[in-house]
N, C-alpha and C positions, 0 to 999 in steps of 0.2 A: 540582790539587791541592785537598786537601781541608784546610778551616781549622776549628780548635778554640779554644775561649777556657779557657785554662788559668793554674794560677798558676805563677809563672815564680820560682824562688829568686834568681837575679840579677837582674833587674828590682823584685822585691819587690812586684809587684803583679799584677792579673790581664793577660793578655799573650794574643794573638792565636798561635797556633801552627799552622805548616803541615808539611803532609809531602812531604818531598823527593822528587824523581823517584827511586826505587825499583829498583835494578838486580836485585832477587833475586825481580821478578814478583809482588809486593803489591799492588801501584797504591794506591788510595786506604784498605787496610785494612795500609798497613805499620807497624808497631810503632814506628818512628821519627819523632819531632819535632822540630821545629826552630821556636825563638821569634822571630816575624817583628820582634822589637824591639831583642834585642840579640845574637841569633845561637845561643843556649844551646841545644844539644842533648837531649832525653829520650828514654828507650825506654820504650814501655807496654808490661807483660809480663803475660801472663796466666798463672793457676798451676793447674795441672791436679792433682787428687787422684785416685789408682787408687780404683775400688771397691772396699771389703774386703765381706768374708761374715760380720763382725762378728755382724751383727743375725740373721743364720741361724745360728750356733754358740748363740746365745745362748736361741733357740726351741728346740733341741734338744737340751738338755741331760740328762744319764743322769739317768735315776731316782734317787736315794739310795735305800741298802739297809740294813735296820735288821738288828740281831742278834736272836736268836729265841731 
């Protein structure tokens, strides 16, 4: 089991959190953590953003045409 020290909302203090046995096969990288003081559970989630092509669109803007 992996141990981390995080702020626990229930204990209202820093507490040791540990990873429970993971049935999903994450092992120590499991996003679920349990406070060893009170047993509160938290889920650590990562957020992934898709890569956009906005920068490329700005670079290749069409040329402005002027009336003659």
